[in-house]
C-alpha positions in Angstrom: -59.5 27.6 -29.5 -62.4 26.3 -27.7 -64.4 27.1 -31.0 -62.0 25.7 -33.5 -61.5 22.5 -31.1 -65.4 22.2 -30.7 -66.2 22.3 -34.6 -62.9 19.7 -35.1 -65.1 17.5 -33.3 -67.6 17.3 -35.7 -65.8 15.4 -38.5 -66.1 12.4 -36.2 -69.9 13.0 -35.8 -72.0 10.4 -38.0 -72.5 10.3 -41.7 -75.2 8.0 -41.9 -78.1 7.5 -39.5 -78.6 3.9 -38.1 -82.5 2.8 -38.4 -81.6 -0.7 -37.2 -84.6 -3.1 -38.1 -87.2 -0.3 -37.6 -90.2 -0.6 -39.6 -91.7 2.5 -41.4 -94.6 3.7 -39.2 -98.2 3.2 -40.6 -100.9 5.0 -39.9 -103.7 5.2 -42.6 -106.9 5.5 -40.3 -110.4 5.0 -41.5 -111.1 8.7 -42.5 -107.9 9.0 -44.9 -109.1 6.0 -47.2 -112.6 7.5 -47.0 -111.5 10.9 -48.0 -108.8 9.4 -50.7 -112.1 7.2 -52.2 -114.5 10.6 -52.0 -111.7 12.5 -53.5 -111.6 10.3 -56.7 -115.0 10.1 -57.2 -115.3 13.7 -57.2 -112.9 14.9 -59.7 -115.5 15.5 -62.4 -116.8 18.9 -60.6 -112.9 20.1 -60.2 -110.8 22.5 -62.4 -107.7 22.2 -60.8 -105.6 20.6 -58.1 -103.8 22.1 -55.6 -101.5 20.1 -53.8 -99.7 21.1 -50.7 -96.7 20.0 -49.1 -93.8 21.0 -46.6 -90.9 22.8 -48.4 -88.6 21.4 -46.0 -89.1 18.1 -47.5 -89.8 19.0 -51.2 -89.5 15.7 -52.6 -89.7 13.3 -49.6 -93.1 12.0 -48.9 -95.7 13.2 -51.7 -98.3 10.4 -51.7 -98.1 8.4 -54.7 -101.7 7.7 -54.2 -102.6 10.9 -56.1 -100.5 10.9 -59.2 -103.1 9.4 -60.8 -105.8 12.2 -59.8 -102.8 14.6 -60.8 -102.2 13.1 -64.3 -106.2 14.1 -65.4 -106.4 17.8 -63.6 -104.5 20.7 -63.9 -102.1 20.9 -60.8 -100.2 23.2 -59.0 -97.9 22.3 -56.0 -97.6 24.5 -53.0 -94.7 24.4 -51.1 -95.5 25.6 -47.8 -94.1 26.5 -44.4 -91.1 28.3 -46.7 -90.4 30.4 -43.5 -89.2 27.5 -41.9 -86.9 25.9 -44.8 -83.4 27.4 -46.3 -84.7 29.9 -48.8 -81.5 29.8 -50.8 -82.5 26.4 -52.3 -85.8 27.6 -54.2 -84.3 27.8 -57.2 -82.4 24.4 -56.9 -85.9 23.0 -55.6 -87.7 24.6 -59.1 -85.1 23.1 -61.4 -85.1 19.7 -59.9 -89.0 19.9 -59.9 -89.3 21.0 -63.9 -87.2 17.8 -64.7 -89.8 15.6 -62.7 -92.6 17.4 -64.6 -94.1 19.7 -61.9 -93.9 23.0 -63.8 -96.5 25.0 -61.7 -94.8 25.8 -58.2 -95.5 28.4 -55.6 -93.3 28.8 -52.3 -95.8 30.1 -49.4 -95.9 30.6 -46.0 -99.7 30.7 -45.4 -99.7 31.7 -41.6 -98.1 35.3 -42.3 -101.1 37.7 -42.4 -100.0 39.0 -46.1 -98.2 36.5 -48.5 -97.2 37.9 -51.8 -96.9 34.1 -53.1 -100.5 33.1 -52.0 -101.9 36.4 -54.1 -100.2 34.8 -57.2 -102.2 31.7 -56.7 -105.7 32.8 -58.1 -104.2 34.5 -61.1 -101.8 31.3 -61.7 -104.8 29.0 -61.6 -107.1 30.9 -63.7 -104.3 31.0 -66.7 -104.0 27.2 -65.9 -107.5 26.4 -66.2 -108.5 28.6 -69.3 -105.5 26.9 -71.1 -106.8 23.3 -70.5 -110.3 21.7 -71.5 -112.8 21.7 -68.5 -115.0 19.0 -70.7 -118.3 19.3 -68.3 -117.7 22.2 -66.5 -117.0 24.6 -69.9 -119.6 26.1 -69.4 -119.8 27.2 -65.8 -118.4 30.6 -65.0 -117.1 29.5 -61.2 -113.9 27.5 -60.8 -114.0 24.9 -58.0 -110.4 23.7 -56.8 -109.7 20.7 -54.5 -106.8 20.7 -51.6 -105.1 17.8 -51.2 -101.9 16.7 -49.5 -100.2 14.6 -46.6 -101.7 15.6 -43.0 -100.2 18.9 -41.5 -98.5 20.6 -44.4 -101.1 23.4 -44.2 -104.0 22.7 -46.2 -106.4 24.6 -44.0 -103.5 27.6 -43.7 -103.9 27.9 -47.0 -107.9 28.3 -47.6 -107.6 30.7 -44.6 -105.1 32.8 -46.1 -106.7 33.2 -49.5 -109.8 34.3 -47.7 -107.7 36.9 -45.9 -106.3 38.0 -49.0 -109.4 37.8 -51.4 -112.5 37.9 -49.5 -111.2 39.9 -46.3 -112.9 37.2 -44.6 -111.5 35.5 -41.3 -110.6 31.4 -41.0 -112.7 28.7 -42.6 -110.7 26.0 -41.6 -109.3 25.3 -38.2 -105.9 24.6 -38.4 -103.4 23.1 -35.6 -99.8 21.8 -35.3 -100.6 18.1 -35.2 -101.7 15.9 -38.1 -105.5 14.8 -38.4 -107.2 18.0 -37.7 -109.0 18.2 -40.8 -111.3 15.2 -40.8 -114.1 16.2 -42.6 -113.8 14.8 -46.2 -114.7 17.2 -48.8 -116.0 20.5 -47.0 -116.7 23.0 -50.3 -115.2 26.8 -48.6 -115.3 29.9 -50.9 -111.7 31.6 -51.3 -112.2 34.4 -53.8 -115.4 36.2 -55.2 -113.7 37.8 -58.1 -114.0 35.3 -59.9 -116.1 32.9 -57.7 -113.8 30.3 -56.7 -114.5 27.5 -54.3 -112.1 25.2 -52.8 -112.9 21.6 -51.5 -110.8 20.8 -48.1 -109.8 17.2 -47.9 -108.4 15.6 -44.7 -104.2 14.7 -45.2 -103.8 11.4 -46.6 -100.6 9.3 -46.4 -99.8 6.4 -48.1 -101.0 3.3 -47.2 -97.2 2.2 -47.4 -94.5 4.9 -47.1 -91.5 4.4 -49.3 -88.8 4.2 -47.1 -87.6 4.1 -43.1 -86.0 7.4 -44.0 -88.4 8.7 -45.5 -90.9 8.0 -42.6 -88.6 9.8 -40.4 -88.6 13.0 -42.0 -92.4 13.0 -42.3 -92.5 12.5 -38.6 -89.7 15.1 -37.7 -92.0 17.3 -40.0 -95.3 16.3 -37.9 -97.2 14.4 -40.4 -97.1 11.2 -38.9 -97.8 11.4 -34.9 -94.6 11.3 -33.1 -96.0 8.4 -30.4 -96.0 5.9 -33.3 -92.2 6.6 -34.0 -91.1 7.4 -30.8 -90.4 11.1 -29.7 -86.5 10.0 -28.5 -86.0 8.8 -32.1 -87.4 11.3 -34.1 -85.2 13.7 -31.6 -82.3 11.5 -32.8 -82.6 11.6 -36.2 -83.2 15.6 -36.0 -79.9 15.9 -34.3 -78.2 14.0 -36.9 -80.0 16.0 -39.8 -78.5 19.0 -37.9 -75.1 18.4 -37.7 -75.3 16.7 -41.0 -76.2 20.3 -42.3 -73.7 22.2 -40.4 -77.0 24.0 -38.5 -75.6 24.3 -34.8 -77.7 26.7 -33.2 -78.9 24.1 -30.8 -76.2 24.6 -29.0 -76.6 28.1 -28.2 -80.1 27.5 -27.7 -80.0 25.1 -25.0 -76.5 26.0 -23.7 -74.3 23.4 -24.4 -70.4 23.7 -24.7 -70.3 22.2 -28.0 -72.4 20.2 -30.8 -73.0 16.6 -29.5 -73.5 13.5 -31.6 -74.8 12.1 -28.3 -78.6 12.2 -28.6 -78.5 10.8 -24.3 -76.3 13.6 -23.5 -77.8 16.2 -25.6 -81.7 15.4 -23.8 -80.1 15.1 -20.5 -78.5 18.3 -20.6 -81.6 20.0 -22.0 -83.9 18.4 -19.3 -81.5 19.6 -16.8 -81.6 23.2 -18.4 -85.7 23.3 -18.4 -85.5 22.0 -15.4 -87.6 18.6 -17.2 -87.4 15.8 -14.3 -89.2 12.9 -12.9 -88.9 10.7 -9.8 -88.1 7.0 -10.3 -88.0 4.2 -8.2 -84.7 2.7 -7.8 -83.8 -0.8 -6.5 -81.1 -1.1 -3.7 -79.4 -3.4 -1.5 -81.2 -1.7 1.4 -84.5 -1.4 -0.3 -86.4 0.6 -2.9 -85.6 4.9 -3.0 -86.6 7.6 -4.8 -84.5 9.3 -7.0 -84.9 12.3 -9.5 -83.6 12.0 -13.5 -83.8 14.2 -16.2 -86.8 13.5 -18.2 -85.4 12.5 -21.9 -88.8 12.0 -22.9 -89.8 15.8 -22.6 -86.7 17.0 -23.4 -87.2 15.3 -26.9 -90.5 16.7 -26.9 -88.9 20.3 -26.6 -86.3 19.8 -29.3 -88.7 18.6 -31.9 -91.2 21.4 -31.3 -88.3 23.8 -30.9 -87.5 22.6 -34.7 -91.3 22.5 -36.1 -91.2 26.6 -35.1 -88.4 27.0 -36.7 -86.2 28.2 -33.5 -83.4 25.6 -34.8 -82.3 27.7 -38.0 -84.0 27.4 -41.1 -83.4 23.5 -42.1 -84.1 21.5 -45.6 -84.5 17.7 -45.3 -84.1 16.8 -48.6 
């Protein structure tokens, strides 16, 4: 009866997210502008473009500034972090991408020591290159690829995974859980010896103008935009709304809640209490200032967001 009552309350939860008067967080630092310019300038030496994107947002946030790049070179779309996404949606995604003209797609989990889909990439790329004109590179027996994508989608992890798979070597690119780790422009890294194949690593590049506030929120939730540019509690609220909308209530058990909730302040306070995240603040009273201990909602929001990014709140598709 209690479970029935709890789930019945879900019917009164928000059906849309109120973005209010918020604007899209813009984050286009100098290294992104420089990277985009140099990527375009080096296209002549590239045989194939490898675009990496987060599988949880397969259709949101792909940089339209890349389109002119993709139009002139063969293109493979890697939807990475599939271990964090709902794998049952693969065929739906593939069909929709095909309708949009994207045919060469691979789903990967590049942090796995062995990912069978990563093994498919080199044969796929070789086949695509051999069936497209190479122009000035026609007599060159080596292949050169360029990895592109928005920040923190796993470009460096893909490079390291390819080197593990095809060269039995360790990582060549630094990886991290926040955007902006790769700042060097066009670092050339060998990822395969038979055939000889190099990949140009590039910094993640966001569009100078993100298409909508909701797209910006999805990018922020997946760690593509720095948290503080949006606000941890706002991101956590959008996460809570998304989890409830998708019927993914694993946060209830993880944080010891009695039932699903649509109230982010209630959820954050419960999380803070459970995790012992508190802060001391001054309170003004009629007899003078006193210091009281209150739940640290910012720390709780950070923990909730981090749990989502690590896949601890279920496999979720935000698109």
